[in-house]
C-alpha positions as CSV (number, residue, x, y, z in Angstrom):
1,M,59.0,-27.5,-6.4
2,I,60.2,-24.0,-7.3
3,F,63.4,-23.5,-9.2
4,E,63.4,-19.9,-10.1
5,I,61.4,-16.6,-9.6
6,G,62.2,-13.7,-11.9
7,S,60.6,-10.6,-13.4
8,S,60.9,-8.2,-16.4
9,I,61.8,-5.5,-13.9
10,P,65.5,-4.8,-14.7
11,T,66.5,-4.3,-11.1
12,F,64.6,-7.4,-9.8
13,K,66.8,-9.9,-8.0
14,T,66.1,-13.3,-9.5
15,L,65.8,-16.0,-6.9
16,N,67.0,-19.6,-7.5
17,F,65.8,-22.3,-5.2
18,R,67.1,-25.8,-4.6
19,P,65.6,-29.0,-3.0
20,G,65.4,-29.1,0.7
21,L,65.7,-26.1,3.1
22,N,65.9,-22.6,1.5
23,I,66.5,-19.6,3.7
24,L,66.0,-16.1,2.1
25,L,67.7,-13.5,4.3
26,A,67.1,-9.8,4.7
27,D,70.3,-8.1,5.8
28,R,71.3,-4.7,7.2
29,S,74.0,-3.1,4.9
30,D,77.0,-1.3,6.2
31,V,75.4,2.1,5.3
32,S,72.1,1.3,7.1
33,E,71.0,3.7,9.8
34,D,69.2,2.9,13.0
35,T,66.0,4.1,11.4
36,D,66.2,1.8,8.4
37,T,63.8,-1.2,8.3
38,R,63.7,-4.4,6.4
39,N,60.0,-4.7,6.3
40,G,59.9,-3.3,2.8
41,V,62.8,-5.3,1.2
42,G,60.5,-7.8,-0.4
43,K,60.5,-11.0,1.7
44,S,56.7,-11.2,1.8
45,S,56.5,-10.1,-1.8
46,V,58.1,-13.3,-2.8
47,I,55.1,-15.2,-1.5
48,Q,52.7,-12.8,-3.3
49,I,54.6,-13.4,-6.6
50,I,54.3,-17.2,-6.2
51,H,50.6,-16.9,-5.5
52,F,50.2,-14.6,-8.6
53,L,52.1,-17.0,-10.8
54,L,49.9,-19.9,-9.6
55,G,46.6,-18.2,-10.3
56,G,46.1,-15.9,-7.4
57,S,44.6,-12.4,-7.6
58,K,46.7,-9.3,-7.5
59,T,44.1,-7.5,-5.4
60,K,45.4,-6.0,-2.1
61,T,49.0,-6.7,-3.0
62,F,52.0,-4.8,-4.3
63,L,50.8,-5.8,-7.8
64,E,48.3,-3.0,-7.7
65,S,51.0,-0.4,-7.5
66,P,51.6,1.7,-10.7
67,S,55.3,0.9,-10.3
68,V,54.8,-2.6,-11.6
69,A,51.8,-2.1,-13.9
70,D,53.7,-3.0,-17.0
71,A,55.8,-5.7,-15.5
72,H,55.5,-9.5,-15.8
73,F,56.8,-12.1,-13.4
74,R,58.0,-15.6,-14.2
75,G,58.7,-18.8,-12.4
76,T,60.1,-22.2,-13.1
77,F,58.3,-25.0,-11.3
78,E,58.0,-28.8,-11.2
79,F,54.6,-30.4,-10.4
80,G,54.1,-34.1,-10.3
81,G,57.2,-34.7,-12.3
82,I,56.3,-32.2,-15.0
83,N,58.5,-29.1,-15.5
84,V,56.8,-25.8,-16.5
85,E,57.9,-22.3,-17.0
86,V,55.2,-19.7,-16.2
87,L,54.9,-16.1,-17.1
88,R,52.0,-13.8,-16.0
89,R,51.7,-10.1,-16.9
90,V,50.3,-7.7,-14.3
91,N,48.3,-5.8,-16.9
92,D,46.8,-9.0,-18.4
93,P,46.2,-11.4,-15.4
94,S,43.5,-13.4,-17.1
95,V,46.1,-15.3,-19.2
96,V,49.2,-17.4,-18.2
97,V,52.0,-18.0,-20.6
98,V,53.4,-21.5,-20.2
99,D,56.3,-23.4,-21.5
100,F,56.5,-27.2,-21.0
101,P,60.1,-28.2,-22.0
102,D,59.1,-31.8,-22.3
103,G,56.0,-31.2,-24.3
104,I,52.5,-30.0,-23.5
105,P,50.7,-32.5,-21.3
106,D,47.5,-34.0,-22.9
107,D,45.4,-32.7,-20.0
108,A,46.5,-29.1,-20.2
109,E,44.2,-26.7,-22.1
110,V,46.9,-24.8,-24.0
111,A,46.4,-22.5,-26.9
112,V,49.3,-21.3,-29.1
113,D,49.0,-17.8,-30.6
114,L,50.4,-16.4,-33.8
115,L,53.6,-15.4,-32.0
116,G,54.1,-18.9,-30.8
117,E,53.3,-18.2,-27.2
118,A,51.5,-21.1,-25.4
119,K,48.8,-19.6,-23.2
120,M,46.3,-20.9,-20.7
121,D,43.3,-19.2,-19.4
122,V,43.9,-18.7,-15.6
123,T,40.9,-20.9,-14.8
124,D,42.3,-23.7,-17.0
125,W,45.7,-23.1,-15.4
126,T,44.5,-23.5,-11.8
127,R,42.3,-26.5,-12.9
128,W,45.5,-28.2,-14.3
129,L,47.4,-27.3,-11.1
130,G,44.7,-28.8,-9.0
131,H,45.0,-32.0,-11.0
132,Q,48.8,-32.2,-10.8
133,V,49.2,-31.0,-7.2
134,F,46.1,-32.4,-5.4
135,D,44.9,-35.1,-7.8
136,L,41.6,-33.3,-8.6
137,P,39.9,-34.3,-11.8
138,I,40.3,-32.1,-14.8
139,R,36.7,-32.7,-15.8
140,R,34.3,-32.0,-13.0
141,T,31.5,-34.4,-13.9
142,S,29.7,-34.9,-10.5
143,D,27.3,-32.4,-8.9
144,A,29.6,-32.3,-5.8
145,L,32.7,-31.4,-7.9
146,R,30.7,-28.7,-9.7
147,S,29.6,-27.1,-6.5
148,E,31.1,-23.7,-5.7
149,H,32.3,-25.0,-2.4
150,A,34.1,-28.1,-3.9
151,P,37.8,-28.3,-3.2
152,S,40.0,-26.6,-5.7
153,F,43.7,-25.7,-6.2
154,R,43.2,-22.1,-4.9
155,S,41.0,-23.2,-1.9
156,M,43.9,-25.5,-0.7
157,F,47.1,-24.0,-1.9
158,G,47.1,-21.2,0.7
159,Y,47.9,-23.7,3.5
160,F,51.3,-24.2,1.9
161,A,52.1,-20.5,1.4
162,R,50.4,-18.5,4.1
163,R,50.4,-14.7,3.9
164,R,50.4,-12.5,7.0
165,E,48.6,-9.7,5.2
166,D,45.7,-12.1,4.5
167,G,45.4,-13.2,8.1
168,G,47.2,-16.4,7.4
169,F,48.8,-16.6,10.9
170,F,45.5,-16.2,12.8
171,Q,44.8,-19.9,13.4
172,P,45.8,-23.2,11.8
173,R,42.6,-24.2,10.1
174,I,42.2,-21.1,7.9
175,F,44.8,-19.3,5.7
176,Y,42.9,-16.0,5.2
177,R,40.8,-14.1,7.7
178,T,37.5,-14.1,5.7
179,Q,37.8,-17.8,4.8
180,A,34.5,-19.5,5.6
181,E,34.7,-22.2,8.2
182,S,32.7,-24.5,5.9
183,D,35.2,-24.0,3.0
184,A,38.1,-24.7,5.4
185,R,36.4,-28.0,6.6
186,I,35.8,-29.1,3.0
187,A,39.4,-28.4,1.9
188,L,41.0,-30.0,5.0
189,S,38.7,-33.0,4.8
190,Y,40.0,-33.5,1.2
191,L,43.6,-32.9,2.1
192,F,43.6,-35.2,5.2
193,G,41.9,-38.0,3.3
194,L,38.4,-37.9,4.7
195,D,35.1,-38.0,2.8
196,W,35.0,-34.3,1.8
197,E,31.5,-34.7,0.3
198,I,30.1,-35.1,3.8
199,A,31.6,-31.7,4.7
200,L,30.1,-30.3,1.5
201,E,26.7,-31.7,2.5
202,F,27.0,-30.0,5.9
203,E,27.5,-26.8,4.0
204,K,24.4,-27.4,1.9
205,V,22.4,-28.0,5.0
206,R,23.8,-24.8,6.6
207,E,22.7,-22.9,3.5
208,E,19.2,-24.5,3.9
209,R,19.1,-23.5,7.5
210,R,20.1,-19.9,6.6
211,R,17.4,-19.8,4.0
212,N,14.9,-21.3,6.5
213,K,15.8,-18.7,9.1
214,E,15.3,-15.9,6.5
215,D,12.0,-17.4,5.5
216,R,10.8,-17.5,9.1
217,K,12.0,-14.0,9.6
218,R,10.1,-12.7,6.6
219,L,7.0,-14.5,7.6
220,A,7.1,-13.1,11.2
221,A,7.3,-9.6,9.7
222,R,4.0,-10.1,7.8
223,V,2.1,-11.9,10.5
224,D,-0.1,-10.2,13.1
225,P,1.8,-10.5,16.4
226,K,-1.4,-12.0,17.9
227,Q,-1.2,-14.8,15.4
228,N,2.5,-15.7,15.9
229,T,1.9,-19.5,16.1
230,I,0.5,-22.0,13.6
231,G,-2.4,-22.7,16.0
232,R,-3.4,-19.1,16.3
233,M,-3.1,-18.7,12.5
234,I,-5.5,-21.7,12.0
235,N,-8.0,-20.2,14.5
236,A,-7.9,-16.8,12.7
237,L,-8.3,-18.7,9.3
238,A,-11.3,-20.6,10.6
239,A,-13.0,-17.4,11.7
240,A,-12.3,-15.7,8.4
241,D,-13.6,-18.7,6.4
242,Q,-16.8,-18.6,8.5
243,D,-17.3,-14.9,8.0
244,A,-16.8,-15.3,4.3
245,A,-19.2,-18.2,4.1
246,E,-22.0,-16.2,5.7
247,L,-21.4,-13.3,3.4
248,R,-21.3,-15.6,0.4
249,E,-24.7,-17.0,1.3
250,Q,-26.2,-13.5,1.6
251,V,-24.8,-12.6,-1.8
252,A,-26.2,-15.8,-3.3
253,N,-29.7,-15.2,-1.9
254,F,-29.7,-11.5,-2.6
255,Q,-32.5,-10.2,-5.0
256,V,-32.1,-6.9,-6.8
257,E,-35.1,-4.6,-7.1
258,A,-34.4,-2.2,-10.1
259,L,-36.5,0.6,-8.5
260,F,-35.3,-0.1,-5.0
261,S,-34.0,3.3,-4.3
262,E,-37.1,5.1,-5.7
263,L,-39.5,2.8,-3.8
264,A,-37.5,3.1,-0.6
265,D,-37.6,6.9,-1.0
266,E,-41.4,6.7,-1.6
267,A,-41.9,4.5,1.5
268,D,-39.9,6.9,3.6
269,G,-42.1,9.7,2.2
270,E,-45.3,7.9,3.2
271,L,-43.9,7.3,6.6
272,A,-43.1,11.0,6.9
273,K,-46.7,11.8,5.7
274,L,-48.1,9.5,8.4
275,E,-46.1,11.2,11.1
276,K,-47.2,14.6,9.9
277,L,-50.9,13.6,9.7
278,S,-50.7,12.1,13.2
279,R,-49.3,15.3,14.6
280,E,-52.1,17.3,12.8
281,A,-54.8,14.9,14.1
282,T,-53.5,15.2,17.6
283,R,-53.7,18.9,17.4
284,L,-57.2,19.0,15.9
285,T,-58.5,16.5,18.4
286,S,-57.4,18.8,21.2
287,S,-59.1,21.7,19.4
288,L,-62.3,19.7,19.0
289,R,-62.4,18.9,22.7
290,H,-62.0,22.6,23.5
291,L,-64.7,23.7,21.1
292,S,-67.2,21.1,22.5
293,E,-66.5,22.3,26.1
294,S,-67.0,25.9,25.0
295,L,-70.3,25.2,23.5
296,H,-71.7,23.6,26.6
297,K,-70.4,26.3,28.9
298,E,-71.8,29.3,27.1
299,I,-74.6,31.0,29.4
300,G,-76.8,34.0,28.4
301,P,-77.1,37.2,30.5
302,D,-79.9,37.2,33.2
303,G,-81.3,40.8,33.7
304,D,-83.9,39.6,36.3
305,V,-81.2,38.8,38.7
306,V,-80.1,42.5,38.8
307,E,-83.7,43.7,39.2
308,R,-84.4,41.3,42.0
309,M,-81.2,42.3,43.8
310,Y,-82.3,45.9,43.7
311,R,-85.9,45.1,44.9
312,E,-84.6,43.1,47.8
313,A,-82.6,46.2,48.7
314,G,-85.8,48.2,48.8
315,I,-85.0,50.2,45.7
316,T,-87.4,50.5,42.9
317,L,-85.7,51.1,39.5
318,P,-87.2,53.7,37.2
319,G,-88.9,52.4,34.1
320,S,-86.2,53.8,31.9
321,V,-83.5,51.8,33.7
322,A,-85.6,48.6,33.4
323,K,-85.9,49.3,29.7
324,R,-82.1,49.7,29.5
325,F,-81.5,46.3,31.1
326,E,-83.9,44.6,28.5
327,D,-81.8,46.1,25.7
328,V,-78.5,44.9,27.1
329,K,-80.0,41.4,27.6
330,S,-81.2,41.3,24.1
331,F,-77.7,42.3,22.8
332,H,-75.9,39.7,24.8
333,E,-78.3,37.0,23.7
334,S,-77.6,38.0,20.2
335,V,-73.8,37.8,20.7
336,L,-74.1,34.4,22.3
337,R,-76.2,33.1,19.5
338,N,-73.6,34.3,17.0
339,R,-70.7,32.7,19.0
340,Q,-72.4,29.4,19.3
341,V,-73.0,29.4,15.6
342,H,-69.3,30.1,15.0
343,L,-68.1,27.4,17.5
344,A,-70.5,24.9,15.9
345,A,-69.2,25.7,12.5
346,E,-65.5,25.4,13.6
347,R,-66.4,22.1,15.3
348,D,-67.9,20.8,12.1
349,R,-64.8,21.9,10.2
350,V,-62.4,20.2,12.6
351,Q,-64.5,17.0,12.5
352,T,-64.5,17.1,8.8
353,R,-60.7,17.5,8.7
354,L,-60.2,14.7,11.2
355,A,-62.2,12.4,9.0
356,E,-60.0,13.5,6.0
357,I,-56.8,12.8,8.0
358,N,-58.0,9.3,8.9
359,G,-58.6,8.6,5.2
360,E,-55.2,10.0,4.2
361,K,-53.4,8.0,7.0
362,Q,-55.1,4.9,5.8
363,R,-54.0,5.5,2.2
364,A,-50.4,6.3,3.2
365,S,-50.2,3.3,5.5
366,S,-51.6,1.0,2.9
367,R,-49.1,2.4,0.3
368,R,-46.1,2.0,2.6
369,S,-47.1,-1.6,3.5
370,E,-47.4,-2.3,-0.2
371,I,-43.9,-0.9,-0.9
372,L,-42.3,-2.8,2.0
373,T,-43.9,-6.0,0.9
374,Q,-42.5,-5.4,-2.6
375,L,-39.0,-4.7,-1.2
376,E,-39.0,-7.6,1.3
377,G,-35.8,-9.8,0.7
378,K,-34.6,-7.5,-2.0
379,G,-32.1,-4.7,-2.3
380,A,-30.5,-2.2,-4.6
381,F,-27.5,-2.8,-6.8
382,S,-25.4,-0.6,-4.5
383,D,-26.3,-2.9,-1.6
384,L,-25.3,-5.9,-3.5
385,A,-22.0,-4.2,-4.5
386,E,-21.3,-3.3,-0.9
387,L,-22.0,-6.9,0.2
388,S,-19.8,-8.3,-2.6
389,S,-17.0,-5.9,-1.6
390,R,-17.2,-7.1,2.0
391,L,-17.1,-10.7,0.8
392,A,-14.0,-9.9,-1.3
393,E,-12.3,-8.4,1.7
394,K,-13.1,-11.5,3.8
395,D,-11.9,-13.8,1.0
396,E,-8.7,-11.8,0.8
397,V,-8.1,-12.1,4.6
398,A,-8.8,-15.8,4.4
399,A,-6.5,-16.3,1.5
400,R,-3.7,-14.4,3.2
401,L,-4.1,-16.4,6.4
402,R,-4.2,-19.6,4.4
403,S,-1.0,-18.7,2.6
404,Q,0.6,-17.8,6.0
405,V,-0.5,-21.1,7.5
406,D,0.9,-23.1,4.5
407,E,4.2,-21.1,4.7
408,A,4.5,-21.6,8.4
409,R,3.9,-25.3,8.0
410,N,6.4,-25.5,5.2
411,T,9.1,-23.7,7.2
412,Q,8.4,-25.9,10.2
413,K,8.7,-29.0,8.1
414,A,11.9,-27.7,6.5
415,Q,13.3,-27.0,10.0
416,T,12.5,-30.5,11.1
417,A,14.0,-31.9,7.8
418,I,17.2,-29.8,8.3
419,K,17.6,-31.2,11.8
420,A,17.1,-34.7,10.6
421,S,19.7,-34.1,7.8
422,E,22.2,-32.8,10.3
423,N,21.7,-35.9,12.5
424,T,22.1,-38.1,9.4
425,L,25.3,-36.3,8.3
426,L,26.7,-36.5,11.9
427,A,26.2,-40.2,11.9
428,R,27.8,-40.5,8.4
429,L,30.7,-38.4,9.6
430,Q,31.2,-40.5,12.7
431,N,31.2,-43.6,10.6
432,D,33.6,-42.0,8.1
433,L,36.1,-41.1,10.9
434,D,35.8,-44.7,12.2
435,A,36.4,-46.1,8.7
436,R,39.3,-43.8,7.9
437,V,41.1,-44.2,11.2
438,D,44.4,-44.7,9.4
439,A,44.1,-41.3,7.7
440,V,43.2,-39.7,11.0
441,N,46.1,-41.4,12.8
442,D,48.5,-40.2,10.0
443,A,47.5,-36.6,10.6
444,V,47.5,-36.9,14.4
445,N,51.0,-38.5,14.4
446,A,52.4,-36.0,12.0
447,V,51.3,-33.1,14.2
448,R,52.6,-35.0,17.3
449,E,55.9,-35.5,15.5
450,A,56.4,-31.7,15.1
451,R,54.9,-30.8,18.5
452,T,57.1,-33.1,20.5
453,S,60.2,-31.9,18.7
454,L,59.3,-28.3,19.5
455,Y,57.8,-28.7,23.0
456,A,58.6,-32.1,24.4
457,E,57.6,-31.0,27.9
458,R,54.2,-29.5,26.9
459,F,50.9,-31.3,26.5
460,G,49.3,-30.9,23.2
461,T,46.6,-32.6,20.9
462,F,45.4,-32.6,17.4
463,E,41.8,-33.7,17.1
464,I,39.5,-34.5,14.2
465,N,36.1,-34.6,15.7
466,A,32.6,-35.2,14.4
467,K,30.4,-32.2,15.4
468,Q,26.8,-31.2,14.6
469,S,28.3,-28.5,12.3
470,G,30.7,-30.9,10.5
471,P,34.2,-32.0,10.9
472,E,36.3,-30.1,13.5
473,F,40.1,-29.8,13.1
474,K,41.4,-28.7,16.5
475,L,45.1,-28.3,17.4
476,E,46.2,-27.1,20.9
477,I,49.6,-26.8,22.6
478,E,49.6,-26.1,26.3
479,G,50.9,-22.6,27.2
480,D,50.2,-18.9,27.0
481,R,47.9,-18.2,24.0
482,S,49.3,-14.7,23.6
483,G,52.8,-15.8,23.0
484,G,54.6,-17.7,20.2
485,I,52.9,-21.0,21.0
486,S,49.9,-20.2,18.8
487,N,52.2,-19.5,15.9
488,M,53.9,-22.8,16.5
489,E,50.5,-24.5,16.4
490,I,50.3,-23.2,12.8
491,F,53.8,-24.5,12.1
492,C,52.8,-28.0,13.4
493,F,49.6,-28.0,11.4
494,D,51.3,-27.0,8.2
495,Y,54.1,-29.5,8.8
496,A,51.5,-32.3,9.2
497,L,49.5,-31.2,6.2
498,Y,52.6,-31.1,4.0
499,K,53.7,-34.5,5.1
500,V,50.2,-36.1,4.7
501,V,49.6,-34.4,1.3
502,A,53.0,-35.3,0.0
503,D,52.3,-38.9,0.7
504,R,48.8,-38.9,-0.7
505,F,49.1,-36.7,-3.8
506,G,52.6,-35.3,-4.1
507,G,51.4,-31.9,-3.2
508,P,52.9,-28.6,-4.4
509,G,56.4,-29.8,-3.5
510,F,57.1,-26.8,-1.2
511,L,56.1,-25.3,2.1
512,I,56.7,-21.5,2.7
513,H,56.8,-19.7,6.0
514,D,57.4,-16.0,6.3
515,S,59.6,-14.9,9.2
516,H,56.5,-13.3,10.8
517,L,55.3,-16.8,11.8
518,F,58.2,-16.9,14.2
519,D,57.5,-13.5,15.9
520,G,57.4,-14.0,19.6
521,V,58.7,-17.6,19.4
522,D,61.5,-18.7,21.7
523,G,64.9,-19.1,19.9
524,R,65.1,-22.8,20.7
525,Q,61.8,-23.4,19.0
526,Q,62.8,-21.2,16.1
527,A,65.9,-23.2,15.5
528,K,64.1,-26.5,15.9
529,A,61.4,-25.4,13.4
530,I,64.1,-24.7,10.8
531,E,65.6,-28.1,11.4
532,L,62.2,-29.8,11.2
533,G,61.5,-28.1,7.9
534,A,64.8,-29.4,6.5
535,A,64.2,-32.9,7.9
536,L,60.7,-33.0,6.5
537,T,61.7,-32.1,3.0
538,K,64.6,-34.5,3.1
539,A,62.3,-37.3,4.2
540,V,59.4,-36.7,1.8
541,G,61.0,-34.5,-0.8
542,G,60.4,-31.0,-1.9
543,Q,61.4,-27.7,-0.3
544,Y,60.9,-25.8,2.9
545,I,61.3,-22.1,2.1
546,T,61.5,-19.6,4.9
547,M,62.4,-15.9,5.2
548,W,64.5,-14.5,8.0
549,N,66.2,-11.3,9.1
550,S,70.0,-12.0,9.1
551,D,70.5,-10.7,12.7
552,E,67.8,-13.0,14.0
553,L,69.3,-16.0,12.3
554,D,72.7,-15.0,13.6
555,K,71.4,-15.0,17.2
556,L,70.3,-18.6,16.8
557,V,73.8,-19.5,15.5
558,E,75.6,-17.5,18.2
559,K,73.5,-19.2,21.0
560,D,74.3,-22.6,19.5
561,L,70.7,-23.5,19.3
562,F,71.0,-25.7,16.2
563,S,71.7,-29.4,16.5
564,A,75.3,-30.5,16.1
565,G,76.2,-31.1,12.5
566,F,73.3,-28.9,11.2
567,A,75.0,-26.2,9.1
568,V,72.2,-23.7,8.7
569,Q,74.3,-21.3,6.6
570,D,74.6,-23.9,3.9
571,H,70.9,-23.4,3.2
572,V,70.9,-19.6,2.9
573,L,70.2,-18.4,-0.7
574,P,72.9,-16.5,-2.5
575,V,70.7,-13.5,-3.0
576,V,70.4,-11.5,0.3
577,L,68.0,-8.7,0.4
578,Q,69.2,-5.4,2.0
579,D,67.4,-2.4,3.4
580,P,68.8,0.4,1.1
581,E,66.4,1.3,-1.7
582,T,68.5,-0.6,-4.3
583,G,69.0,-3.6,-2.0
584,G,65.5,-4.9,-1.9
585,L,63.9,-7.6,-4.1
586,F,62.8,-5.0,-6.7
587,G,65.8,-2.7,-6.6
588,F,63.5,0.2,-5.5
589,R,60.9,1.0,-2.8
590,F,57.2,1.3,-3.4
591,D,55.6,4.6,-2.5
């Protein structure tokens, strides 16, 4: 329960609460103008202060304003029969100053400083609150309790003091907009009396599935698109292994000839010499044939032919002419003899050179054969290095493919194991719901109690189902989802949760609803919700604290929407917040 909320701010309006229904009003003063608003008078800030005193962060709240940087806030509470006064400074939020009038409990990690202040680290403070409010163990000995997703005071308290600015009125099962569904399932499983460790195991499996998905995504980015299945990877690996084996055998059988390069160059030189000699021999052979033909075709001059031709013509040549023909004939015979001598000499020279060429060719061919025989099956160091480099590349390809195959198999096995784990957990959850049917019925009946009081004529359900993703908490009331019915689903959910938790653990001892929860809600349901809160706290103990604008509450009274004998004004707090700058909770307005 909450008894008092105060502050070191001199103009702060201290709030005192009592058991049962507490209504904090925001009123319009006599000097208010039509443009004045009550949105900044501090109704919602009360909830933020309560959260801050009970270990909440000051981030994204009015507590970040320089106007309250040097302030502290205080509250007087009772949890599980233990009274405690709490003080927390805005500029030192890591420490909570506590005062236990009846003595420091044995399970509270309290340190007293030189000034006599009893202090608790905020982590120890929330751990103690979790123990007192929700029966969580002070010492978290099991792996499940040490998990970051395990239920804690802060992971559950928000259901009892929702904040609109956090998205607390978005849907029943979460109290802030970025709350993970898995964390909500774990917290609600604990609060409603189910085996919350099953919900925790579902979260672990979801994390494994996320990791598996990331692993498969990373693998797909590295794999050749043509090898996007395990079967194709295995085929590529077999081919790479075979290529590597063949190269490895070549390397093993490779013999190095130290003078390989020099001998190879010499063999190439001998081959070039043979080709050159062959070309020369071809040319000389052609010359030899031409010379031989020339020698056989050479015919000397025949002077008798000329003389006979003249004689047949009846012409007798003078003696001097005949003498002249003899001289010419002698000259030509001399020229012919000289030419034959020259051709014969040239023929002999060509024949000699051809013989030499044949000898040179035989020597060059013999040397080349000798070199090739010496180099057969051998190679140079550079050839071996190149062969080894190719082998290393093939081995690298094979190793990469083998790693990808192993990784693909592991991710596939993990995927199968995850599916099996989900099925196992689903069966465990189904069995748990069957075994805890009384706890489920308590929750269902508590929701039904609130729903039928608000909407007797409307169909509605509250279900706790076993799903593949974990436990599902689903509340629906028939009607227009854009209206106030969705807000009343949250009211029914919180009503049931408060009732179940009060019976199981004692709970925080209060349930707080800002007036924003009732935006868009029909006046009849607004009045009934106030009465339900009062009846609930009367039946199970504790407080129902709600904030209202005075004119909205007045409308409910004027329309006579409250039950006969229910005096709503008796539950209004003495402090009424007003819209002038000095009339709000803090006595000033924030910039």
